[in-house]
C-alpha positions in Angstrom: 143.2 85.5 99.3 139.6 86.7 99.3 139.0 90.2 100.5 136.5 90.8 103.3 133.4 92.8 102.5 134.0 96.4 103.4 130.5 97.6 103.6 127.3 96.9 105.5 125.1 94.8 103.2 122.0 95.5 105.2 122.4 99.2 105.0 123.3 98.9 101.3 120.1 96.9 100.6 118.0 99.6 102.5 119.6 102.4 100.5 119.1 100.4 97.2 115.5 99.8 98.2 115.0 103.6 98.4 116.6 104.2 95.0 114.6 101.4 93.3 111.5 102.7 95.0 112.1 106.3 93.7 113.4 105.4 90.2 112.1 101.9 89.4 114.1 98.9 88.3 114.7 99.8 84.6 115.6 103.5 85.3 118.2 102.5 87.9 121.6 101.5 86.5 124.4 99.7 88.2 126.3 103.0 88.0 123.4 104.7 89.8 123.5 102.0 92.5 127.2 102.0 93.1 127.2 105.8 93.3 124.3 105.9 95.7 125.6 103.1 97.8 129.2 104.3 97.8 130.6 100.9 96.7 132.5 99.6 93.7 130.9 97.5 91.0 132.9 94.5 92.0 131.6 94.8 95.6 128.0 95.0 94.3 128.5 91.9 92.2 130.4 90.0 95.0 127.6 90.7 97.5 124.5 90.4 95.4 125.5 88.7 92.1 124.1 91.4 89.9 121.6 94.3 89.8 118.7 91.8 89.8 120.1 90.1 92.9 120.2 93.5 94.7 116.7 94.2 93.5 115.4 90.9 94.9 117.2 91.8 98.2 115.5 95.3 98.2 112.1 93.8 97.6 112.6 91.3 100.4 113.8 94.1 102.7 110.6 96.0 101.9 108.5 92.9 102.5 110.1 92.2 105.9 110.1 95.8 107.1 107.3 98.1 105.8 104.9 95.4 104.6 105.3 93.3 107.7 104.9 96.4 110.0 101.5 97.1 108.3 100.3 93.6 109.2 101.6 93.8 112.8 99.6 96.9 113.2 96.4 95.0 112.5 96.8 93.4 116.0 97.1 96.8 117.7 93.7 98.2 116.8 90.9 98.6 119.3 88.5 97.0 116.9 88.8 95.5 113.4 87.3 98.5 111.5 89.7 100.9 113.2 92.7 98.6 112.7 92.0 98.1 109.1 91.3 101.8 108.5 94.6 102.7 110.2 96.5 100.1 108.1 95.0 101.4 104.8 95.5 105.1 105.6 99.1 104.5 106.8 99.9 102.6 103.6 98.5 105.5 101.5 100.5 108.0 103.7 103.7 106.1 103.0 102.9 105.8 99.3 102.3 109.6 98.8 105.5 110.6 100.5 108.4 111.7 98.3 106.2 113.1 95.5 103.9 110.1 95.3 106.4 107.3 94.7 103.8 104.7 95.6 104.5 101.3 97.0 107.7 99.5 96.0 105.9 96.2 95.6 103.0 97.5 93.6 105.4 99.6 91.5 107.4 96.4 90.9 104.3 94.5 89.7 103.4 97.3 87.3 106.9 97.6 85.9 108.1 94.0 85.9 105.1 91.7 85.3 104.3 89.5 83.6 107.9 88.9 82.5 109.5 88.5 86.0 108.4 85.4 87.8 110.5 86.2 90.9 108.7 89.5 91.4 105.4 87.7 90.9 106.4 85.2 93.7 107.4 88.0 96.1 104.2 89.9 95.5 102.1 86.7 95.8 103.8 85.9 99.2 103.0 89.4 100.4 99.4 89.2 99.1 98.9 85.8 100.7 100.3 87.0 104.1 98.1 90.1 103.9 95.0 88.2 103.1 95.6 85.6 105.9 96.2 88.4 108.5 93.1 90.3 107.4 90.9 87.2 107.2 92.0 86.4 110.8 91.1 89.9 112.0 87.8 89.8 110.1 86.9 86.3 111.4 87.4 87.4 115.0 85.5 90.7 114.4 82.5 88.7 112.9 82.5 86.4 116.0 82.4 89.5 118.2 79.6 91.1 116.2 81.8 94.0 115.2 81.1 93.4 111.5 78.6 91.5 109.4 79.0 87.8 109.5 77.3 87.4 106.1 80.5 87.8 104.0 83.2 85.2 103.9 86.3 86.7 105.8 88.6 85.3 103.1 86.7 86.9 100.3 86.5 90.2 102.2 90.2 90.0 102.9 91.0 89.4 99.2 88.8 92.4 98.4 90.6 94.7 100.8 94.0 93.6 99.5 92.9 94.2 95.9 91.4 97.6 96.9 94.7 98.6 98.6 96.7 97.6 95.6 94.5 99.8 93.4 94.6 102.6 96.0 98.4 102.4 95.9 98.5 102.8 92.2 96.1 105.7 92.5 98.4 107.3 95.0 101.0 107.8 92.3 98.4 109.7 90.2 97.0 111.6 93.1 99.6 111.8 95.8 97.2 113.4 98.4 96.1 111.5 101.5 93.1 113.8 102.0 91.8 113.0 98.5 92.3 109.2 98.9 91.2 108.7 102.5 87.4 109.0 101.7 87.9 106.0 99.4 89.0 104.0 102.5 85.7 104.7 104.1 83.8 103.4 101.1 85.9 100.1 101.3 85.2 99.8 105.0 81.5 99.9 104.2 81.9 96.5 102.8 82.5 95.2 106.3 78.8 95.7 107.0 
């Protein structure tokens, strides 16, 4: 008779996300995970298949929580420039926390690509969603006259996502919001 799972898988994924975020994929062993999560190796394998399955679940959790929250925040700004500034600075603030651990997704790209197609797909999905959300905000802002209408919103959105990814890598080198925030202003100048 099969045993019922004796732990909260959602909580386990969230805790695993934090461990992978802090240590990276390669430096996190199954032993590290089971110790951090307080579960046995058999339970980990039964719930997630293997370390890679738990890693995928952790990346997905990050995507649907922190990354999705950043995009929802774009709709809450008084104007496009303010909303984008807030989103960029907030992402940097999160990245510099905990000694500059960066962004889990960007860290994953730097550590796992080009050899991990699943990580590439996850990051591509996040980038595409970010670009669509930003392009929508920029399109509306251009129609309202808040920003220049001379640059294609899709191209500008792609630039902002690329800039953010680079900024998140830089946050690991210089984990200081005050040092990185002026760079956000330079990027915002591209809005015209």
